[in-house]
C-alpha positions as CSV (number, residue, x, y, z in Angstrom):
1,M,-44.8,-116.6,144.5
2,Q,-46.6,-113.6,147.0
3,N,-46.4,-112.6,150.3
4,S,-49.6,-112.5,152.7
5,I,-50.1,-110.6,156.3
6,D,-53.2,-111.5,157.5
7,N,-54.5,-109.6,160.5
8,S,-57.9,-110.5,160.6
9,L,-59.8,-107.7,158.7
10,H,-56.8,-106.5,157.7
11,Q,-55.3,-108.0,154.8
12,K,-52.6,-107.7,152.8
13,T,-50.6,-109.7,149.7
14,V,-48.5,-108.5,148.0
15,L,-48.1,-110.3,144.1
16,P,-45.2,-111.0,142.4
17,G,-44.6,-108.3,140.2
18,G,-44.2,-106.0,143.5
19,L,-48.3,-104.9,143.4
20,R,-49.9,-104.6,146.4
21,V,-53.1,-105.3,147.4
22,V,-55.0,-104.3,151.1
23,S,-58.3,-104.8,152.3
24,E,-60.1,-104.5,155.1
25,Y,-63.5,-106.4,155.4
26,I,-67.0,-105.0,157.0
27,P,-69.1,-107.7,157.3
28,H,-72.4,-105.3,158.4
29,V,-72.2,-104.0,154.6
30,R,-73.1,-104.9,150.9
31,S,-70.8,-102.8,149.1
32,V,-67.7,-102.2,147.9
33,S,-64.6,-99.3,148.0
34,L,-62.1,-100.4,145.7
35,G,-59.2,-98.0,144.6
36,V,-56.4,-98.5,142.6
37,W,-53.4,-96.4,143.7
38,V,-50.3,-95.0,141.6
39,Q,-47.6,-93.6,143.3
40,N,-47.4,-90.3,140.9
41,G,-48.3,-87.6,140.5
42,T,-47.8,-84.0,140.3
43,R,-44.1,-84.0,141.5
44,D,-43.3,-86.4,139.6
45,E,-43.5,-85.0,136.5
46,R,-40.8,-82.7,134.6
47,P,-41.5,-79.0,133.5
48,A,-42.5,-79.4,129.9
49,E,-45.3,-82.8,131.4
50,N,-46.2,-80.2,134.3
51,G,-50.3,-81.6,134.4
52,I,-49.7,-84.8,132.2
53,S,-50.9,-86.9,135.1
54,H,-53.7,-85.2,135.7
55,F,-54.8,-85.3,131.8
56,L,-53.9,-88.6,131.7
57,E,-55.9,-89.8,134.7
58,H,-59.2,-87.9,132.6
59,M,-57.1,-89.7,129.2
60,M,-58.4,-93.5,131.4
61,F,-61.9,-92.6,130.7
62,K,-61.9,-92.0,127.4
63,G,-61.7,-95.6,125.5
64,T,-59.7,-98.8,126.0
65,K,-59.0,-101.2,123.3
66,R,-62.9,-103.7,124.7
67,R,-64.6,-100.3,125.3
68,K,-65.8,-97.0,124.3
69,A,-66.0,-93.9,127.0
70,S,-69.7,-94.2,127.0
71,D,-69.2,-97.6,127.9
72,I,-66.6,-97.4,130.6
73,A,-69.7,-95.1,132.7
74,E,-71.9,-97.0,132.1
75,S,-71.0,-99.8,132.8
76,I,-70.7,-99.3,136.4
77,E,-73.8,-96.5,136.5
78,A,-75.9,-99.4,135.4
79,V,-75.5,-102.3,138.0
80,G,-75.8,-98.6,140.4
81,G,-72.3,-98.1,141.2
82,H,-69.7,-94.5,140.8
83,L,-66.5,-94.4,139.1
84,N,-64.1,-92.0,139.6
85,A,-60.8,-90.5,140.2
86,F,-59.0,-88.0,140.7
87,T,-55.0,-86.6,140.9
88,G,-52.3,-85.5,143.6
89,K,-49.3,-83.5,144.1
90,E,-47.9,-87.4,145.0
91,L,-50.7,-90.1,144.4
92,T,-53.3,-90.9,141.7
93,C,-56.0,-92.6,141.9
94,Y,-58.7,-94.7,139.9
95,Y,-62.1,-95.7,142.2
96,A,-65.7,-97.4,142.0
97,H,-68.2,-98.3,144.6
98,V,-70.0,-101.1,144.4
99,L,-72.5,-103.6,145.4
100,D,-70.7,-107.4,146.8
101,E,-71.7,-108.9,144.0
102,N,-70.5,-106.5,141.3
103,L,-66.5,-107.0,142.6
104,A,-65.4,-108.2,139.6
105,L,-66.7,-106.1,137.5
106,A,-65.5,-102.7,139.0
107,V,-61.6,-104.8,138.8
108,D,-62.4,-105.4,135.0
109,V,-63.4,-101.8,134.4
110,L,-60.7,-100.7,136.8
111,A,-58.0,-103.1,135.5
112,D,-59.5,-102.4,131.8
113,M,-58.6,-98.9,132.0
114,L,-55.0,-98.9,133.4
115,A,-54.1,-101.0,131.2
116,G,-55.7,-101.0,127.9
117,S,-56.8,-97.5,127.8
118,V,-56.1,-96.2,123.6
119,F,-55.6,-92.4,124.0
120,D,-57.5,-91.4,120.9
121,A,-56.3,-88.6,118.9
122,D,-59.8,-87.0,118.6
123,E,-60.4,-87.8,122.1
124,M,-57.0,-86.6,123.3
125,V,-58.4,-83.1,121.5
126,K,-61.5,-82.4,123.3
127,E,-60.5,-83.4,126.5
128,K,-57.7,-80.8,126.1
129,S,-60.1,-78.0,126.0
130,V,-61.6,-79.6,129.2
131,V,-59.3,-79.2,131.3
132,I,-58.0,-76.0,129.6
133,E,-62.1,-75.2,131.1
134,E,-61.1,-76.4,134.1
135,I,-57.9,-74.0,134.4
136,N,-60.3,-71.5,133.4
137,S,-63.1,-72.9,136.4
138,V,-59.5,-72.7,139.2
139,E,-58.9,-68.7,137.6
140,D,-62.4,-67.9,138.2
141,T,-62.3,-68.7,142.0
142,P,-60.2,-67.2,143.0
143,E,-60.2,-68.7,146.8
144,D,-58.6,-72.1,145.1
145,L,-56.2,-70.2,142.7
146,V,-54.6,-68.5,146.2
147,Q,-53.9,-72.1,147.3
148,D,-52.5,-72.8,144.0
149,F,-50.1,-69.6,144.6
150,F,-49.3,-70.5,148.0
151,M,-48.5,-74.4,147.1
152,R,-45.8,-72.2,144.4
153,D,-44.1,-69.8,146.5
154,L,-43.8,-72.2,149.3
155,F,-42.3,-75.0,146.7
156,P,-40.6,-72.6,144.2
157,E,-38.9,-74.2,141.4
158,H,-40.0,-78.0,143.0
159,A,-42.9,-79.9,141.4
160,L,-45.0,-79.9,144.1
161,G,-45.4,-76.3,143.8
162,Y,-46.5,-76.9,140.3
163,S,-49.9,-76.8,139.0
164,T,-51.9,-80.2,139.6
165,L,-53.9,-79.2,136.5
166,G,-51.1,-78.0,134.3
167,T,-50.9,-75.2,132.1
168,R,-53.1,-73.9,129.1
169,A,-49.2,-74.4,126.8
170,S,-48.2,-77.6,128.3
171,V,-51.8,-79.2,128.1
172,S,-52.3,-78.1,124.4
173,A,-48.7,-79.3,123.6
174,F,-49.5,-83.1,125.3
175,E,-49.0,-85.6,122.4
176,R,-50.4,-89.1,122.0
177,E,-46.8,-90.7,122.7
178,Q,-46.0,-88.9,125.9
179,L,-49.0,-90.3,127.6
180,F,-47.1,-94.1,126.6
181,D,-44.0,-93.5,127.5
182,Y,-45.7,-91.5,131.2
183,I,-47.9,-94.8,132.0
184,A,-44.1,-97.2,131.3
185,R,-42.1,-94.8,133.3
186,H,-44.7,-94.5,136.2
187,Y,-47.7,-97.2,135.6
188,T,-46.0,-100.4,136.9
189,Q,-46.5,-102.9,139.5
190,N,-44.4,-101.7,141.8
191,R,-46.0,-98.3,141.8
192,L,-49.5,-99.4,142.7
193,L,-51.6,-100.1,145.3
194,V,-55.1,-101.7,145.6
195,A,-57.1,-101.1,148.1
196,A,-60.4,-102.3,149.2
197,A,-62.8,-101.9,151.6
198,G,-66.5,-103.8,152.6
199,N,-68.0,-106.6,151.6
200,I,-65.1,-108.4,150.6
201,Q,-63.1,-111.4,150.5
202,H,-59.5,-111.1,150.5
203,A,-58.7,-113.9,148.4
204,D,-60.9,-113.2,145.6
205,L,-59.8,-109.5,145.5
206,V,-56.1,-110.9,145.2
207,A,-57.5,-113.2,142.1
208,E,-59.0,-110.7,140.1
209,V,-55.7,-108.4,140.5
210,G,-53.5,-110.7,139.5
211,E,-54.6,-111.5,136.2
212,R,-56.3,-108.4,135.3
213,L,-53.1,-105.9,136.7
214,S,-50.2,-108.2,135.3
215,L,-50.4,-106.9,132.4
216,L,-48.6,-103.2,133.5
217,P,-44.8,-103.5,133.4
218,P,-43.8,-105.2,136.7
219,N,-40.5,-102.9,137.8
220,G,-40.3,-99.1,137.8
221,A,-38.5,-96.8,140.0
222,R,-39.9,-94.1,141.6
223,V,-37.2,-91.4,142.1
224,V,-38.3,-88.9,144.5
225,T,-36.6,-85.4,144.6
226,A,-37.3,-83.4,148.0
227,P,-37.6,-79.8,148.0
228,S,-35.3,-77.7,149.6
229,V,-35.8,-75.4,152.0
230,Q,-36.5,-71.9,150.7
231,S,-39.5,-70.7,150.0
232,I,-40.8,-66.8,148.8
233,P,-41.3,-64.9,152.0
234,S,-44.6,-62.6,150.3
235,S,-46.3,-62.5,147.2
236,V,-48.9,-60.2,145.6
237,T,-51.3,-60.9,142.5
238,E,-53.4,-58.0,141.8
239,D,-56.6,-59.8,140.2
240,D,-60.7,-59.0,139.5
241,C,-62.1,-59.8,142.0
242,S,-64.2,-58.2,144.9
243,Q,-62.3,-59.8,148.1
244,T,-59.3,-59.8,149.3
245,H,-57.7,-63.8,149.8
246,I,-55.2,-64.1,152.3
247,C,-52.7,-67.7,152.8
248,L,-50.0,-67.6,155.2
249,G,-48.1,-70.6,156.1
250,T,-45.6,-72.6,156.0
251,W,-43.7,-76.4,155.6
252,A,-44.8,-78.4,158.2
253,L,-44.4,-82.3,158.8
254,R,-43.9,-85.3,156.1
255,F,-46.8,-88.1,156.4
256,D,-44.2,-90.1,158.7
257,D,-43.4,-87.8,161.5
258,P,-44.7,-88.7,165.5
259,R,-45.2,-85.2,166.1
260,K,-48.3,-86.0,163.1
261,F,-50.9,-86.3,165.5
262,I,-49.2,-82.7,167.9
263,L,-50.4,-80.8,164.1
264,L,-53.3,-82.9,163.9
265,V,-54.5,-81.3,167.4
266,L,-53.0,-78.0,166.4
267,N,-55.0,-77.7,163.1
268,T,-58.1,-78.5,164.6
269,L,-58.1,-76.2,167.8
270,L,-56.8,-73.4,165.0
271,G,-58.8,-73.3,161.7
272,G,-61.0,-76.7,161.8
273,G,-64.2,-75.7,162.1
274,M,-66.3,-73.2,163.9
275,S,-65.6,-73.5,167.5
276,S,-61.6,-72.8,166.2
277,R,-59.9,-69.7,167.2
278,L,-59.8,-68.5,163.6
279,F,-64.0,-68.8,163.0
280,Q,-64.6,-67.1,166.5
281,T,-61.9,-64.7,166.4
282,I,-61.7,-63.3,163.1
283,R,-65.8,-64.7,161.6
284,E,-68.0,-63.8,165.8
285,Q,-65.7,-61.5,167.0
286,H,-64.9,-59.1,164.5
287,G,-67.1,-59.8,161.3
288,L,-64.5,-60.0,159.1
289,A,-64.9,-63.3,157.3
290,Y,-67.2,-65.4,155.2
291,S,-64.5,-68.3,154.7
292,V,-61.2,-69.0,157.4
293,F,-59.9,-72.2,158.2
294,S,-56.7,-73.9,158.6
295,F,-54.9,-76.5,156.4
296,H,-52.5,-79.3,156.0
297,D,-51.0,-82.3,154.3
298,F,-48.9,-84.7,155.0
299,M,-46.2,-86.0,151.9
300,L,-43.4,-88.7,151.5
301,D,-40.4,-86.1,153.2
302,T,-42.4,-82.6,153.5
303,G,-45.8,-80.7,154.3
304,M,-47.7,-78.2,154.6
305,F,-49.4,-76.0,156.6
306,G,-52.1,-73.2,156.0
307,V,-54.2,-70.8,157.0
308,Y,-57.3,-69.1,154.6
309,L,-59.4,-66.0,154.8
310,G,-61.3,-63.9,152.1
311,T,-62.1,-60.8,153.2
312,D,-62.9,-56.6,152.1
313,P,-59.6,-55.4,150.7
314,E,-59.8,-52.5,153.4
315,R,-59.9,-54.2,155.6
316,A,-57.1,-57.1,155.1
317,E,-54.7,-55.8,156.8
318,Q,-57.0,-55.7,160.2
319,A,-57.3,-59.3,158.7
320,T,-54.0,-60.0,158.4
321,A,-52.9,-59.1,161.8
322,L,-55.1,-61.4,163.8
323,L,-54.2,-63.8,161.6
324,R,-50.7,-63.4,162.8
325,Q,-51.7,-63.1,166.1
326,E,-53.6,-66.5,166.5
327,L,-50.6,-67.8,165.3
328,R,-48.2,-66.1,168.2
329,K,-50.7,-67.2,171.0
330,L,-50.1,-70.4,170.1
331,R,-45.8,-69.9,170.3
332,D,-46.8,-68.0,172.8
333,D,-48.9,-69.5,175.3
334,Q,-50.0,-73.1,176.1
335,V,-53.3,-74.4,175.6
336,A,-55.8,-74.0,178.6
337,A,-56.5,-78.2,179.7
338,A,-60.2,-77.3,179.1
339,E,-59.7,-76.3,175.4
340,L,-57.4,-78.8,174.9
341,Q,-59.7,-81.6,175.7
342,R,-62.6,-80.4,174.0
343,T,-60.7,-80.0,170.4
344,I,-58.9,-83.7,171.5
345,S,-62.7,-84.9,171.7
346,Q,-64.1,-83.0,168.3
347,L,-60.6,-84.9,166.5
348,K,-61.6,-88.4,167.4
349,G,-65.6,-87.7,167.3
350,S,-64.8,-86.1,163.1
351,L,-62.1,-88.9,162.8
352,M,-64.7,-91.9,163.1
353,L,-67.5,-90.6,162.0
354,G,-65.8,-89.9,158.6
355,L,-64.8,-93.7,159.0
356,E,-69.0,-95.0,158.8
357,S,-67.7,-94.8,154.9
358,T,-66.6,-97.3,153.1
359,S,-65.3,-95.0,150.8
360,S,-62.8,-93.1,153.8
361,R,-62.1,-96.5,155.1
362,M,-60.7,-97.0,151.8
363,S,-58.9,-94.3,151.4
364,R,-57.3,-94.7,155.1
365,L,-56.1,-98.2,154.5
366,A,-54.0,-96.9,150.9
367,K,-52.7,-93.9,152.8
368,M,-51.2,-96.1,155.4
369,E,-49.4,-98.7,153.6
370,I,-48.3,-96.2,150.6
371,Y,-46.7,-93.6,153.3
372,L,-46.2,-95.9,156.4
373,G,-45.5,-99.6,154.7
374,E,-48.4,-101.1,157.3
375,Y,-51.8,-100.9,159.5
376,V,-52.6,-98.4,161.9
377,T,-55.2,-98.9,164.2
378,L,-58.3,-96.9,164.7
379,D,-57.6,-97.2,168.8
380,E,-53.9,-96.5,168.1
381,V,-54.4,-93.0,166.4
382,C,-57.2,-92.2,168.9
383,A,-54.7,-92.8,171.6
384,G,-51.8,-90.8,169.5
385,I,-54.2,-87.7,169.5
386,E,-55.5,-88.5,173.5
387,N,-51.6,-88.3,174.6
388,V,-51.1,-84.4,173.2
389,T,-50.2,-82.1,175.8
390,A,-50.7,-78.3,175.7
391,G,-46.7,-78.5,175.9
392,Q,-46.3,-80.4,173.2
393,I,-48.3,-77.9,171.1
394,Q,-46.6,-74.5,172.1
395,Q,-43.3,-76.0,171.2
396,L,-44.4,-77.6,167.3
397,A,-46.3,-73.9,166.6
398,Q,-43.1,-72.2,167.6
399,E,-40.8,-74.2,165.5
400,L,-43.3,-74.3,162.4
401,F,-44.4,-70.2,163.2
402,A,-41.3,-68.6,164.1
403,D,-41.4,-65.3,161.6
404,E,-38.8,-66.0,158.9
405,R,-40.8,-69.4,157.8
406,M,-43.7,-68.3,157.0
407,T,-45.3,-67.5,153.7
408,S,-47.5,-64.9,152.8
409,T,-49.5,-65.7,149.2
410,I,-52.1,-62.9,147.8
411,I,-54.4,-62.3,145.6
412,R,-56.2,-58.3,145.9
413,P,-58.5,-56.9,143.6
414,A,-56.5,-54.7,140.7
415,R,-56.1,-51.3,141.2
416,A,-58.9,-49.0,139.5
417,N,-55.6,-47.4,137.3
418,A,-53.9,-50.4,137.0
419,K,-53.5,-52.3,133.2
420,R,-55.5,-55.2,133.4
421,Q,-53.7,-58.3,132.0
422,T,-54.9,-62.2,131.0
423,P,-54.3,-64.2,132.7
424,R,-53.7,-63.3,136.2
425,V,-50.2,-61.9,135.6
426,K,-49.9,-58.9,137.3
427,R,-47.8,-59.3,139.8
428,Q,-45.7,-57.2,142.4
429,K,-42.6,-57.7,142.4
430,Q,-41.5,-60.3,145.0
431,K,-39.1,-60.3,147.8
432,A,-36.2,-62.2,147.4
433,K,-35.8,-66.6,148.3
434,R,-35.0,-67.1,151.7
435,K,-32.9,-70.0,152.2
436,T,-34.1,-71.2,155.8
């Protein structure tokens, strides 16, 4: 027996195996964005499995009992659609964007990938090489690598600190039976969510999904281990690069924290665009960096917040001092009313413009169901943003940006007289871990 909730344009159904189906009806479009979300990511991996969530996502495109790899790609592209996937710290998503008349095809292809993939041994060998090249690409891009290292420093000895791609050693060691075992443990119906947004009839979606994804195991409890509030205060890696890349930040708020709107406004004000404080101070006033911004992530039981910049090594100390100065200003001084109102307007406008695509609406719908278990209207979100005060921003900044809580992660050019090591392992001695 299935349970259904009907809120006009937004509907939800829970199928007997525990699989949830949510949809948003948008009558003025002719397309549908469809995503199958798996509550599984890097944080679910054992140490020897690091990278398996991402590798499994790749292998889902490499052939099923009914389709060759080329058939999977061609089936959606032949009707003008788009098929892709991504893996994150907590979620994996397989998604398609198609005309509304091709909904059944999109569901069939995605369900076939999840329930019928064969993980051919020869394809695994080739895909291991592809993923290792992806690892190489990140290591050749220090502005990306420093954020990987930042997460490692922020969540040491916890799977949230693992690289989503894994390591060369872990990827090379994956066996075919490991993939089937991992699916049996993590790709269960009660950990799956199907989300769709566009010109779609909810009942049609439920019928299609229920028929095809019921082949997956019905039950599988997700065991989530919370990270301890420990971090590495600072680390420096020497690399073959021309700039010094700096991430500075801390663990922050979980997805369902009621202060989430405050952090969204704070992030926009500090480093969310050309009018932000970081951009204006570090790039416009001092010319110290081309790229400078702040970033955040809300997760199940924790979160993170950070700032990034890349600069000339000789000016890295000055740039870091300015980063810390801007964080102190938020702690010490309340935001002026005019700046706060401008930031709130910027954030609301950016949010609403971003939701003009069915893909964005599908993603928002899925994350609200996964993390909150309910649908939050855009009006409610805008009201939450509009109600943020200068005092709340200062109070949150005082909590998050306390000096003893901050983590500093740096990648800088190797010294001319230093021995080069491969890959990127020339490290300064780290300070002792801190408990807070």
